[in-house]
N, CA, C and O atoms as CSV, one atom per row, in Angstrom:
chain,resi,resn,atom,element,x,y,z
A,1,MET,N,N,-5.389,11.658,2.227
A,1,MET,CA,C,-4.694,11.834,1.617
A,1,MET,C,C,-3.975,11.199,0.281
A,1,MET,O,O,-3.198,10.246,0.334
A,2,ASN,N,N,-4.312,11.799,-0.780
A,2,ASN,CA,C,-4.713,10.995,-1.903
A,2,ASN,C,C,-2.891,11.221,-3.248
A,2,ASN,O,O,-2.338,12.309,-3.407
A,3,LYS,N,N,-2.652,10.551,-3.595
A,3,LYS,CA,C,-1.451,10.510,-4.598
A,3,LYS,C,C,-0.891,12.117,-4.866
A,3,LYS,O,O,0.085,12.599,-4.291
A,4,ALA,N,N,-1.460,12.589,-5.542
A,4,ALA,CA,C,-1.742,14.133,-6.415
A,4,ALA,C,C,-1.080,15.145,-4.853
A,4,ALA,O,O,-0.285,16.082,-4.925
A,5,GLU,N,N,-1.748,14.544,-3.478
A,5,GLU,CA,C,-1.072,15.769,-2.297
A,5,GLU,C,C,0.009,14.463,-1.618
A,5,GLU,O,O,0.320,14.798,-0.475
A,6,LEU,N,N,0.232,13.984,-1.755
A,6,LEU,CA,C,1.786,13.829,-1.266
A,6,LEU,C,C,2.687,13.880,-2.166
A,6,LEU,O,O,3.821,13.482,-1.899
A,7,ILE,N,N,2.491,14.189,-2.941
A,7,ILE,CA,C,3.198,14.555,-4.221
A,7,ILE,C,C,3.759,15.555,-4.077
A,7,ILE,O,O,4.959,15.826,-4.097
A,8,GLU,N,N,2.144,16.641,-3.796
A,8,GLU,CA,C,2.456,18.108,-3.496
A,8,GLU,C,C,3.023,18.240,-2.422
A,8,GLU,O,O,3.891,19.092,-2.611
A,9,GLN,N,N,3.053,17.874,-1.308
A,9,GLN,CA,C,3.812,17.238,0.134
A,9,GLN,C,C,5.518,16.953,-0.055
A,9,GLN,O,O,6.561,17.401,0.422
A,10,ILE,N,N,5.167,16.080,-0.902
A,10,ILE,CA,C,7.459,16.519,-1.453
A,10,ILE,C,C,7.811,17.023,-1.624
A,10,ILE,O,O,8.944,17.334,-1.255
A,11,SER,N,N,6.676,17.843,-2.788
A,11,SER,CA,C,7.755,18.428,-3.051
A,11,SER,C,C,7.780,19.604,-2.989
A,11,SER,O,O,8.685,20.164,-3.608
A,12,GLN,N,N,6.591,20.613,-2.056
A,12,GLN,CA,C,6.937,21.661,-0.720
A,12,GLN,C,C,8.229,21.125,0.229
A,12,GLN,O,O,9.304,21.725,0.256
A,13,GLU,N,N,7.996,20.096,0.876
A,13,GLU,CA,C,9.196,19.776,1.805
A,13,GLU,C,C,10.692,19.692,1.462
A,13,GLU,O,O,11.636,20.054,2.165
A,14,ALA,N,N,10.720,19.033,0.002
A,14,ALA,CA,C,11.493,18.504,-0.088
A,14,ALA,C,C,12.430,19.957,-1.496
A,14,ALA,O,O,13.296,19.812,-2.360
A,15,ASN,N,N,11.789,20.927,-1.111
A,15,ASN,CA,C,11.743,22.004,-2.220
A,15,ASN,C,C,12.694,21.500,-3.269
A,15,ASN,O,O,13.886,21.798,-3.350
A,16,ILE,N,N,11.579,20.173,-4.578
A,16,ILE,CA,C,12.067,20.098,-5.535
A,16,ILE,C,C,10.855,20.128,-6.766
A,16,ILE,O,O,9.836,20.671,-6.340
A,17,HIS,N,N,10.791,19.869,-7.566
A,17,HIS,CA,C,9.867,20.628,-8.550
A,17,HIS,C,C,8.557,19.046,-8.581
A,17,HIS,O,O,8.842,18.002,-7.995
A,18,LYS,N,N,7.788,19.148,-9.028
A,18,LYS,CA,C,6.298,18.037,-8.477
A,18,LYS,C,C,6.927,16.724,-9.657
A,18,LYS,O,O,6.928,15.532,-9.351
A,19,ASN,N,N,7.438,17.268,-11.031
A,19,ASN,CA,C,7.881,16.514,-11.746
A,19,ASN,C,C,7.964,15.360,-10.989
A,19,ASN,O,O,7.182,14.413,-10.894
A,20,GLU,N,N,9.466,15.673,-10.249
A,20,GLU,CA,C,10.484,15.402,-9.626
A,20,GLU,C,C,9.840,13.815,-8.631
A,20,GLU,O,O,10.028,12.599,-8.659
A,21,ALA,N,N,9.228,14.566,-8.037
A,21,ALA,CA,C,8.638,14.452,-6.532
A,21,ALA,C,C,7.409,13.375,-6.814
A,21,ALA,O,O,7.066,12.365,-6.199
A,22,LYS,N,N,6.839,14.086,-8.129
A,22,LYS,CA,C,5.872,12.281,-9.289
A,22,LYS,C,C,7.187,11.186,-9.117
A,22,LYS,O,O,7.456,10.404,-8.205
A,23,LYS,N,N,7.752,11.435,-10.172
A,23,LYS,CA,C,8.697,10.371,-10.060
A,23,LYS,C,C,9.411,9.206,-8.947
A,23,LYS,O,O,9.605,7.995,-9.052
A,24,VAL,N,N,9.654,10.064,-8.000
A,24,VAL,CA,C,10.208,9.766,-6.932
A,24,VAL,C,C,9.028,8.931,-6.471
A,24,VAL,O,O,9.444,7.806,-6.196
A,25,THR,N,N,7.834,9.027,-6.294
A,25,THR,CA,C,6.875,8.305,-5.653
A,25,THR,C,C,6.664,7.235,-6.144
A,25,THR,O,O,6.861,6.125,-5.649
A,26,GLU,N,N,6.128,7.583,-7.437
A,26,GLU,CA,C,6.231,5.916,-8.540
A,26,GLU,C,C,7.396,5.454,-8.677
A,26,GLU,O,O,7.235,4.238,-8.578
A,27,ILE,N,N,8.545,5.669,-8.854
A,27,ILE,CA,C,9.743,4.711,-8.674
A,27,ILE,C,C,10.053,4.165,-6.920
A,27,ILE,O,O,10.966,3.386,-6.645
A,28,PHE,N,N,9.126,4.734,-5.905
A,28,PHE,CA,C,8.849,3.939,-5.008
A,28,PHE,C,C,7.601,2.769,-4.724
A,28,PHE,O,O,7.430,1.789,-4.000
A,29,CYS,N,N,6.888,3.500,-5.732
A,29,CYS,CA,C,5.534,2.440,-5.448
A,29,CYS,C,C,5.668,1.654,-6.500
A,29,CYS,O,O,4.782,0.811,-6.647
A,30,ASP,N,N,6.662,1.694,-7.397
A,30,ASP,CA,C,6.856,0.763,-8.172
A,30,ASP,C,C,7.887,-0.548,-8.057
A,30,ASP,O,O,7.932,-1.613,-8.674
A,31,SER,N,N,8.877,0.150,-6.741
A,31,SER,CA,C,9.187,-0.748,-5.600
A,31,SER,C,C,9.476,-1.986,-5.117
A,31,SER,O,O,10.213,-2.965,-5.232
A,32,ILE,N,N,8.206,-1.313,-4.293
A,32,ILE,CA,C,6.919,-2.261,-3.288
A,32,ILE,C,C,6.644,-3.336,-4.569
A,32,ILE,O,O,6.955,-4.525,-4.506
A,33,ILE,N,N,6.143,-2.837,-5.486
A,33,ILE,CA,C,4.659,-3.887,-6.176
A,33,ILE,C,C,5.532,-4.877,-6.897
A,33,ILE,O,O,5.033,-5.939,-7.269
A,34,GLN,N,N,7.424,-4.475,-7.234
A,34,GLN,CA,C,7.971,-5.607,-7.782
A,34,GLN,C,C,8.458,-6.460,-6.376
A,34,GLN,O,O,8.268,-7.674,-6.294
A,35,THR,N,N,9.244,-5.513,-5.059
A,35,THR,CA,C,9.326,-6.669,-4.374
A,35,THR,C,C,8.404,-7.455,-4.229
A,35,THR,O,O,9.035,-8.511,-4.256
A,36,LEU,N,N,7.331,-7.744,-4.087
A,36,LEU,CA,C,5.774,-8.295,-3.757
A,36,LEU,C,C,5.672,-8.757,-4.673
A,36,LEU,O,O,5.009,-9.761,-4.417
A,37,LYS,N,N,5.941,-8.744,-6.008
A,37,LYS,CA,C,6.028,-9.519,-6.939
A,37,LYS,C,C,6.302,-10.521,-7.242
A,37,LYS,O,O,6.078,-11.347,-8.127
A,38,SER,N,N,6.936,-10.358,-6.237
A,38,SER,CA,C,9.348,-12.189,-6.231
A,38,SER,C,C,8.791,-12.698,-4.892
A,38,SER,O,O,9.633,-13.281,-4.208
A,39,ALA,N,N,7.583,-12.609,-4.377
A,39,ALA,CA,C,7.275,-12.939,-2.974
A,39,ALA,C,C,8.033,-12.877,-1.323
A,39,ALA,O,O,8.219,-13.653,-0.385
A,40,ALA,N,N,8.416,-10.910,-1.794
A,40,ALA,CA,C,9.309,-11.074,-0.723
A,40,ALA,C,C,8.516,-10.418,0.306
A,40,ALA,O,O,7.313,-10.584,0.511
A,41,THR,N,N,9.557,-9.431,1.115
A,41,THR,CA,C,8.203,-8.510,1.652
A,41,THR,C,C,9.424,-7.611,1.424
A,41,THR,O,O,10.537,-7.901,0.986
A,42,ALA,N,N,8.935,-6.480,1.824
A,42,ALA,CA,C,9.160,-4.785,1.704
A,42,ALA,C,C,8.984,-4.135,2.824
A,42,ALA,O,O,8.049,-3.447,3.235
A,43,THR,N,N,10.091,-4.464,3.311
A,43,THR,CA,C,10.621,-3.728,5.542
A,43,THR,C,C,11.426,-2.458,5.259
A,43,THR,O,O,12.578,-2.321,4.847
A,44,ILE,N,N,10.228,-1.325,5.691
A,44,ILE,CA,C,10.948,-0.099,6.315
A,44,ILE,C,C,11.038,0.192,7.199
A,44,ILE,O,O,10.064,0.754,7.701
A,45,LYS,N,N,11.896,0.065,7.758
A,45,LYS,CA,C,12.657,0.452,9.071
A,45,LYS,C,C,11.843,1.349,9.492
A,45,LYS,O,O,11.402,2.133,8.652
A,46,GLY,N,N,11.382,1.497,11.034
A,46,GLY,CA,C,10.302,2.576,11.119
A,46,GLY,C,C,8.822,3.157,10.531
A,46,GLY,O,O,8.047,3.920,11.109
A,47,PHE,N,N,8.707,2.636,9.392
A,47,PHE,CA,C,7.270,2.436,8.409
A,47,PHE,C,C,6.530,1.262,8.919
A,47,PHE,O,O,5.511,1.277,9.609
A,48,GLY,N,N,7.175,0.265,8.489
A,48,GLY,CA,C,6.405,-0.594,7.862
A,48,GLY,C,C,7.060,-1.431,7.403
A,48,GLY,O,O,8.233,-1.368,7.037
A,49,THR,N,N,6.086,-2.602,7.382
A,49,THR,CA,C,6.791,-3.999,6.620
A,49,THR,C,C,5.190,-4.225,5.519
A,49,THR,O,O,4.107,-3.829,5.949
A,50,PHE,N,N,5.301,-4.829,4.272
A,50,PHE,CA,C,4.568,-4.928,3.411
A,50,PHE,C,C,3.974,-6.053,2.735
A,50,PHE,O,O,3.692,-5.645,1.608
A,51,SER,N,N,3.657,-7.204,2.845
A,51,SER,CA,C,3.561,-8.500,2.283
A,51,SER,C,C,2.745,-8.978,1.907
A,51,SER,O,O,1.644,-8.438,2.006
A,52,THR,N,N,2.854,-9.911,1.449
A,52,THR,CA,C,1.446,-10.561,0.512
A,52,THR,C,C,0.418,-11.774,1.091
A,52,THR,O,O,0.959,-12.821,1.446
A,53,ILE,N,N,-0.711,-11.684,1.170
A,53,ILE,CA,C,-1.272,-13.085,1.742
A,53,ILE,C,C,-2.529,-13.130,0.824
A,53,ILE,O,O,-3.421,-12.325,0.556
A,54,ASN,N,N,-2.230,-14.402,0.456
A,54,ASN,CA,C,-3.098,-15.464,-0.118
A,54,ASN,C,C,-4.186,-15.775,1.406
A,54,ASN,O,O,-4.144,-15.866,2.633
A,55,LEU,N,N,-5.523,-15.867,-0.318
A,55,LEU,CA,C,-7.205,-15.682,0.459
A,55,LEU,C,C,-7.863,-16.193,-0.086
A,55,LEU,O,O,-8.328,-15.819,-1.162
A,56,ALA,N,N,-8.239,-17.751,0.789
A,56,ALA,CA,C,-8.984,-18.871,-0.067
A,56,ALA,C,C,-10.238,-17.945,-0.550
A,56,ALA,O,O,-10.711,-16.817,-0.407
A,57,GLU,N,N,-10.480,-19.324,-1.293
A,57,GLU,CA,C,-12.059,-19.130,-2.180
A,57,GLU,C,C,-13.405,-19.302,-0.829
A,57,GLU,O,O,-13.740,-20.151,-0.003
A,58,ARG,N,N,-13.842,-17.930,-1.259
A,58,ARG,CA,C,-15.298,-17.808,-0.088
A,58,ARG,C,C,-16.474,-17.416,-0.547
A,58,ARG,O,O,-16.627,-16.998,-1.694
A,59,LYS,N,N,-17.115,-17.488,0.045
A,59,LYS,CA,C,-18.586,-16.761,-0.462
A,59,LYS,C,C,-19.520,-15.438,0.526
A,59,LYS,O,O,-19.711,-15.178,1.714
A,60,GLY,N,N,-19.941,-14.817,-0.950
A,60,GLY,CA,C,-20.134,-13.429,-0.814
A,60,GLY,C,C,-21.298,-13.324,-1.428
A,60,GLY,O,O,-21.758,-13.975,-2.367
A,61,HIS,N,N,-21.987,-11.936,-0.461
A,61,HIS,CA,C,-23.479,-11.921,-1.337
A,61,HIS,C,C,-23.237,-10.264,-1.879
A,61,HIS,O,O,-22.752,-9.268,-1.341
A,62,ASN,N,N,-23.874,-10.557,-3.295
A,62,ASN,CA,C,-24.331,-9.199,-4.072
A,62,ASN,C,C,-25.280,-8.691,-2.853
A,62,ASN,O,O,-26.207,-9.351,-2.382
A,63,PRO,N,N,-24.756,-7.001,-2.300
A,63,PRO,CA,C,-25.682,-6.626,-1.926
A,63,PRO,C,C,-27.065,-5.768,-2.290
A,63,PRO,O,O,-28.155,-5.465,-1.806
A,64,GLN,N,N,-26.300,-5.602,-3.409
A,64,GLN,CA,C,-27.998,-4.964,-3.999
A,64,GLN,C,C,-28.981,-6.249,-4.761
A,64,GLN,O,O,-29.942,-5.924,-5.459
A,65,THR,N,N,-28.585,-7.873,-4.516
A,65,THR,CA,C,-29.049,-8.377,-5.145
A,65,THR,C,C,-29.683,-9.488,-3.443
A,65,THR,O,O,-30.743,-9.746,-2.872
A,66,GLY,N,N,-28.268,-9.780,-3.300
A,66,GLY,CA,C,-28.550,-10.662,-1.933
A,66,GLY,C,C,-28.253,-12.079,-2.419
A,66,GLY,O,O,-28.168,-13.152,-1.820
A,67,GLU,N,N,-28.143,-11.783,-3.509
A,67,GLU,CA,C,-28.314,-13.102,-4.279
A,67,GLU,C,C,-26.036,-13.621,-3.871
A,67,GLU,O,O,-25.094,-12.832,-3.798
A,68,VAL,N,N,-26.031,-15.132,-3.725
A,68,VAL,CA,C,-25.270,-15.360,-2.992
A,68,VAL,C,C,-23.595,-15.549,-3.939
A,68,VAL,O,O,-23.786,-16.521,-4.671
A,69,ILE,N,N,-22.537,-15.167,-4.113
A,69,ILE,CA,C,-21.360,-15.442,-5.498
A,69,ILE,C,C,-20.371,-16.065,-4.514
A,69,ILE,O,O,-20.384,-16.378,-3.324
A,70,ILE,N,N,-19.289,-16.119,-5.793
A,70,ILE,CA,C,-18.021,-16.915,-4.803
A,70,ILE,C,C,-17.179,-15.889,-5.270
A,70,ILE,O,O,-17.193,-15.168,-6.268
A,71,ILE,N,N,-16.378,-16.017,-4.208
A,71,ILE,CA,C,-14.992,-15.146,-4.376
A,71,ILE,C,C,-14.222,-15.598,-4.216
A,71,ILE,O,O,-14.053,-16.044,-3.081
A,72,MET,N,N,-13.276,-15.791,-5.167
A,72,MET,CA,C,-12.089,-16.236,-5.575
A,72,MET,C,C,-11.074,-16.172,-5.493
A,72,MET,O,O,-10.597,-15.040,-5.562
A,73,ALA,N,N,-10.247,-17.211,-5.319
A,73,ALA,CA,C,-9.000,-17.309,-4.158
A,73,ALA,C,C,-7.493,-16.072,-4.839
A,73,ALA,O,O,-6.994,-16.007,-5.962
A,74,HIS,N,N,-7.238,-15.411,-3.771
A,74,HIS,CA,C,-6.724,-14.346,-4.579
A,74,HIS,C,C,-5.183,-14.064,-3.499
A,74,HIS,O,O,-4.891,-14.503,-2.387
A,75,GLN,N,N,-4.458,-13.138,-4.451
A,75,GLN,CA,C,-3.514,-12.368,-3.463
A,75,GLN,C,C,-3.710,-10.919,-2.944
A,75,GLN,O,O,-4.304,-9.975,-3.465
A,76,SER,N,N,-3.257,-10.982,-2.152
A,76,SER,CA,C,-3.287,-9.299,-1.374
A,76,SER,C,C,-2.551,-8.853,-0.825
A,76,SER,O,O,-1.659,-9.663,-0.570
A,77,VAL,N,N,-2.205,-6.948,-0.051
A,77,VAL,CA,C,-0.949,-7.183,0.643
A,77,VAL,C,C,-1.433,-6.609,1.653
A,77,VAL,O,O,-2.571,-6.141,1.632
A,78,LYS,N,N,-0.551,-6.546,2.833
A,78,LYS,CA,C,-0.886,-6.593,3.636
A,78,LYS,C,C,0.684,-5.778,4.183
A,78,LYS,O,O,1.861,-5.886,3.837
A,79,PHE,N,N,-0.460,-4.501,5.754
A,79,PHE,CA,C,0.951,-4.001,6.026
A,79,PHE,C,C,0.804,-3.783,7.368
A,79,PHE,O,O,-0.257,-3.685,7.984
A,80,LYS,N,N,2.173,-3.697,7.886
A,80,LYS,CA,C,2.239,-3.792,9.565
A,80,LYS,C,C,3.433,-2.464,9.668
A,80,LYS,O,O,4.578,-2.282,9.252
A,81,THR,N,N,2.111,-1.450,10.725
A,81,THR,CA,C,3.048,0.060,10.591
A,81,THR,C,C,4.093,-1.019,12.021
A,81,THR,O,O,3.730,-1.857,12.847
A,82,GLY,N,N,5.912,-0.191,11.557
A,82,GLY,CA,C,6.644,0.073,12.097
A,82,GLY,C,C,6.003,0.256,14.079
A,82,GLY,O,O,4.983,0.627,14.658
A,83,LYS,N,N,7.352,-0.269,14.437
A,83,LYS,CA,C,6.799,0.309,15.679
A,83,LYS,C,C,6.695,2.563,16.012
A,83,LYS,O,O,5.869,3.434,16.281
A,84,GLU,N,N,7.999,2.414,15.759
A,84,GLU,CA,C,8.101,3.672,15.560
A,84,GLU,C,C,7.233,4.381,14.735
A,84,GLU,O,O,6.954,5.508,15.144
A,85,PHE,N,N,6.675,3.989,13.567
A,85,PHE,CA,C,5.602,4.907,13.078
A,85,PHE,C,C,3.930,4.813,14.139
A,85,PHE,O,O,2.999,5.614,14.220
A,86,GLY,N,N,4.087,3.918,14.581
A,86,GLY,CA,C,2.559,3.969,15.369
A,86,GLY,C,C,3.121,4.458,16.853
A,86,GLY,O,O,2.309,4.826,17.701
A,87,ASP,N,N,4.502,4.447,17.122
A,87,ASP,CA,C,4.237,5.775,18.213
A,87,ASP,C,C,4.321,6.923,18.267
A,87,ASP,O,O,4.126,7.522,19.325
A,88,LYS,N,N,4.750,7.756,16.723
A,88,LYS,CA,C,4.748,8.984,16.068
A,88,LYS,C,C,3.094,9.200,16.449
A,88,LYS,O,O,2.722,10.083,17.222
A,89,ILE,N,N,1.980,8.050,15.636
A,89,ILE,CA,C,0.219,8.366,15.213
A,89,ILE,C,C,-0.530,8.538,16.923
A,89,ILE,O,O,-1.579,9.113,17.212
A,90,SER,N,N,0.267,7.947,17.678
A,90,SER,CA,C,-0.782,8.090,18.952
A,90,SER,C,C,0.514,8.841,19.881
A,90,SER,O,O,1.234,8.015,20.441
A,91,GLU,N,N,0.773,9.869,20.037
A,91,GLU,CA,C,1.777,10.807,20.109
A,91,GLU,C,C,0.521,12.604,20.139
A,91,GLU,O,O,1.039,13.719,20.202
């Protein structure tokens, strides 16, 4: 599922216009991003937790040339599913 498909599904299930569903989706995503930027975690009970992790600098390889490259240290986002979310998927 991509963002457009998510917006379409929200629009249909909530019986709202696509523009409203798009706005809700964007507000949700922006809220998660702002929370993570402030070095906090975003927990949605029954769904999961978004958090940031710091990845150290490391060596990698260019797949086309095989050349060794340095991948700079950076932050990444981690998502851990909630128990209810995991249970629903395995039903």
